[in-house]
C-alpha positions in Angstrom: -4.2 16.4 10.4 -3.2 19.7 12.1 -1.1 19.8 15.3 -4.2 21.1 17.1 -6.2 18.2 16.1 -3.5 15.6 17.0 -2.9 17.2 20.4 0.9 17.2 19.7 3.2 20.2 20.1 3.5 22.1 16.8 7.3 22.1 17.0 7.7 18.4 17.8 10.3 16.6 15.7 8.2 13.6 14.9 11.0 11.7 13.1 13.4 12.2 16.0 10.7 11.0 18.4 10.1 7.9 16.3 13.7 7.0 15.9 14.5 7.5 19.6 11.7 5.1 20.7 12.3 2.4 18.2 16.1 2.3 18.8 15.5 2.2 22.6 13.1 -0.7 22.2 15.3 -2.7 19.8 18.3 -2.2 22.0 16.8 -3.8 25.1 13.3 -4.8 26.0 11.5 -7.5 28.1 11.8 -10.8 26.4 8.2 -12.1 26.5 7.8 -15.3 24.4 4.9 -14.0 22.4 7.2 -11.2 21.1 9.2 -13.9 19.4 6.4 -15.1 17.2 4.2 -13.8 14.5 1.7 -16.6 14.8 -1.7 -15.0 15.1 -3.1 -17.8 17.3 -0.3 -17.6 19.8 -0.5 -13.9 19.9 -4.3 -14.0 20.4 -3.9 -16.4 23.4 -1.3 -14.0 24.9 -3.5 -11.0 24.4 -6.6 -12.6 26.0 -4.6 -14.0 28.9 -2.9 -10.6 29.5 -6.2 -8.8 30.1 -5.9 -7.5 33.7 -3.3 -10.1 34.5 0.3 -9.4 35.2 2.5 -10.3 32.3 5.0 -12.2 34.5 2.2 -14.6 35.6 1.0 -15.1 32.0 4.2 -16.6 30.7 3.9 -20.0 32.4 0.2 -20.2 31.6 0.8 -19.3 27.9 3.4 -22.0 27.5 1.1 -24.6 29.3 -1.9 -23.6 27.2 0.0 -24.0 23.9 1.4 -27.3 25.1 -2.2 -28.5 25.6 -3.6 -26.9 22.4 -0.7 -26.1 20.1 -2.8 -24.9 17.1 -6.1 -23.1 16.6 -7.4 -26.4 15.2 -6.5 -28.1 18.4 -8.3 -25.5 20.5 -11.4 -25.5 18.2 -11.8 -29.3 18.7 -11.2 -29.2 22.5 -13.9 -29.7 25.1 -14.9 -26.3 26.3 -15.1 -27.5 29.9 -11.4 -28.5 29.7 -10.5 -25.0 28.4 -12.5 -23.3 31.2 -11.0 -25.6 33.8 -7.5 -24.7 32.6 -8.4 -21.0 32.8 -9.6 -21.4 36.4 -6.6 -23.5 37.5 -4.2 -20.8 36.3 -6.1 -17.9 37.8 -6.5 -16.1 34.5 -9.5 -13.9 35.4 -13.0 -14.1 34.1 -13.9 -17.6 32.8 -16.0 -16.2 30.0 -12.7 -15.2 28.3 -11.8 -18.9 28.0 -15.2 -19.6 26.5 -14.9 -16.7 24.0 -11.3 -17.8 23.1 -12.6 -21.3 22.4 -15.5 -19.9 20.2 -13.1 -17.6 18.3 -10.9 -20.6 17.5 -14.0 -22.4 16.1 -14.8 -19.4 14.0 -11.3 -19.3 12.5 -11.5 -23.0 11.6 -15.1 -23.0 10.4 -15.5 -19.6 8.8 -11.9 -18.8 7.7 -10.5 -22.3 6.8 -8.1 -22.2 9.8 -6.3 -19.0 8.7 -6.8 -15.9 10.8 -8.2 -12.7 9.1 -5.5 -10.0 9.0 -7.2 -6.7 9.5 -8.5 -5.2 12.8 -12.0 -4.9 11.4 -12.1 -8.6 10.4 -10.5 -9.8 13.6 -13.1 -7.9 15.5 -15.7 -10.3 14.1 -14.2 -13.1 16.2 -16.1 -13.9 19.5 -14.8 -11.9 22.4 -12.2 -10.0 20.3 -12.7 -6.2 20.9 -11.1 -3.4 19.1 -8.0 -3.3 21.2 -7.3 -7.0 21.0 -8.1 -7.1 17.2 -5.6 -4.3 16.6 -3.0 -5.9 18.7 -3.2 -9.2 16.8 -3.2 -7.3 13.5 -0.1 -5.4 14.6 1.9 -8.1 16.1 1.0 -11.0 13.8 0.6 -9.2 10.5 2.2 -5.7 11.0 -1.2 -4.5 9.8 -2.6 -2.6 12.7 -3.4 0.9 13.8 -1.8 2.7 16.7 -2.6 1.0 20.0 -4.1 3.2 22.6 -4.2 1.7 26.0 -3.8 3.1 29.5 0.0 3.0 29.3 0.0 4.8 25.9 -2.3 7.5 27.2 -0.1 8.1 30.2 3.0 8.3 28.0 1.4 10.7 25.5 -0.1 12.9 28.3 3.2 13.2 30.2 5.5 13.5 27.2 3.6 15.8 24.9 0.9 17.2 27.2 -1.8 15.5 25.0 -5.2 16.4 26.5 -7.1 13.7 28.5 -9.5 13.0 25.7 -9.9 9.6 24.1 -10.3 10.9 20.5 -7.3 13.2 20.9 -5.2 10.4 22.3 -6.1 8.2 19.2 -5.2 11.1 16.8 -1.9 11.7 18.6 -1.0 8.0 18.6 -1.9 7.6 14.9 0.1 10.7 14.0 3.2 9.4 15.7 3.2 5.8 14.5 5.4 5.3 11.4 3.6 4.0 8.3 3.8 0.2 8.0 5.5 -0.3 11.3 2.7 -1.1 13.7 4.4 -4.3 15.0 7.6 -2.6 16.4 5.9 0.7 17.2 3.1 -0.6 19.3 5.4 -3.0 21.1 7.8 -0.1 21.8 5.4 2.5 23.0 3.6 0.0 25.3 7.1 -1.1 26.6 7.8 2.5 27.4 4.6 2.8 29.4 5.2 -0.5 31.2 8.9 0.0 32.0 9.9 3.7 32.1 6.6 5.6 32.4 4.5 3.7 34.9 2.5 5.3 37.7 5.8 6.1 39.3 8.2 7.0 36.4 11.8 5.8 36.3 13.0 8.2 33.5 16.7 8.1 34.2 16.9 4.6 35.6 15.2 3.2 32.5 17.0 5.4 30.0 13.7 6.8 28.7 14.3 7.8 25.1 11.9 10.7 25.2 13.4 12.7 28.1 14.7 15.4 25.7 11.1 15.9 24.3 9.1 15.2 27.5 7.0 18.0 29.1 6.7 16.1 32.4 10.5 15.5 32.6 11.1 19.2 32.0 8.5 20.5 34.4 8.5 17.8 37.1 4.8 17.4 36.8 4.2 13.7 36.3 0.4 13.7 36.7 -1.5 11.4 34.3 -5.0 10.4 33.4 -6.8 8.4 36.0 -6.0 4.7 35.9 -9.0 2.5 36.6 -8.3 0.1 39.6 -9.2 -3.6 39.5 -11.8 -4.5 42.2 -10.4 -6.6 45.0 -10.5 -10.3 44.0 -10.6 -11.7 47.5 -14.2 -12.3 48.5 -15.5 -11.0 45.2 -18.3 -12.5 43.1 -15.6 -13.3 40.5 -13.7 -15.4 43.0 -16.7 -17.5 43.8 -17.6 -17.9 40.2 -14.1 -19.4 39.7 -14.6 -21.7 42.6 -17.9 -23.0 41.1 -16.2 -23.8 37.8 -13.1 -25.3 39.5 -15.4 -27.5 41.7 -17.5 -28.7 38.8 -14.5 -29.6 36.8 -13.8 -32.3 39.4 -17.3 -33.7 39.6 -19.6 -34.8 36.8 -22.5 -33.0 38.5 -23.6 -31.7 41.9 -26.8 -30.6 43.7 -27.0 -27.1 45.1 -26.4 -28.2 48.6 -23.5 -30.4 47.7 -21.9 -27.6 45.6 -22.5 -24.8 48.1 -20.1 -25.9 51.0 -17.4 -26.5 48.4 -17.7 -23.0 47.1 -17.7 -21.2 50.5 -17.3 -22.6 54.0 -20.1 -20.4 55.5 -22.7 -21.7 53.0 -26.0 -22.3 54.7 -29.0 -23.4 52.5 -31.4 -20.8 53.9 -28.8 -18.2 55.0 -27.4 -15.1 53.5 -24.9 -17.1 51.5 -27.3 -20.0 50.7 -29.3 -21.4 47.9 -30.6 -18.0 46.6 -27.1 -16.6 46.5 -25.7 -19.7 44.8 -28.5 -19.7 42.2 -27.5 -16.1 41.3 -23.9 -17.2 40.6 -25.1 -20.2 38.6 -27.5 -18.1 36.6 -24.7 -15.8 35.6 -22.5 -18.8 34.6 -25.3 -20.3 32.7 -25.9 -17.1 30.8 -22.2 -17.2 29.9 -22.6 -20.7 28.6 -20.4 -22.2 31.2 -22.8 -24.4 33.2 -26.0 -26.4 32.7 -28.7 -26.3 35.4 -31.2 -29.1 35.5 -34.2 -29.7 37.9 -34.7 -33.2 39.0 -37.0 -34.4 41.8 -37.4 -30.9 43.1 -33.6 -30.4 43.3 -31.3 -28.4 41.1 -28.4 -30.3 39.6 -25.5 -28.4 38.1 -22.7 -29.5 35.7 -20.2 -27.8 33.4 -21.3 -27.4 29.8 
């Protein structure tokens, strides 16, 4: 691959760049528990939990989840409603992630004899496991991944080496820099750099950034970076009320619409703006995700967790 194709400066000392980053990471980094294991199941749980959730909040949930379901076999045989209820009670984001994680565990047990596939392509066949998560599990469990390219990595490459804001060029640059056969330590290290030293507000000197001597942004003072998508506000969102529905139904065997509604929002009024029609829309989405069952009895809708 030519320098132009990779987006990296032609005179960049790649070996020096690699050595500086890996040594910086191995000398001192955040000690998340999933970095102390190469168990693919434990790593998959951490990756799914970490999607749009602050890592500090994930630690307790990760430990509690593994206490409840220590192995992929335990999760595969669990009741899906219990998994979803756990997800909701720990505020881990969209509940369908819990459903997909449960389905992925079943696939591993039923289709792979309880042993995780090891390549990104095979891991992508698991329910709810996209290319990024598949690559992360392949990297951190099996040291068999490609270069990870997430928002943090893009920001680092753009600032440090003026890599153009283009997804394919970012992927080429990341692949060019990653040492062969070292996806585990490299991907952890470059994501740590983006999370610790090169965030939206960089802390180059304070964090001892190992790339200061190579960094275009550090040299020029221009720390602009590709746009970072913002998470929609949770308070008052549809996502929040979906979570309340699941949390409420985890307490009751089943509820009618008008019994469920006031438990989901205090201003519920059967014929009002936030009434039966609004609630049916939420429930329809949850039913499509395989999270709730909706039954009509005596001209009333009755809802329960699947």
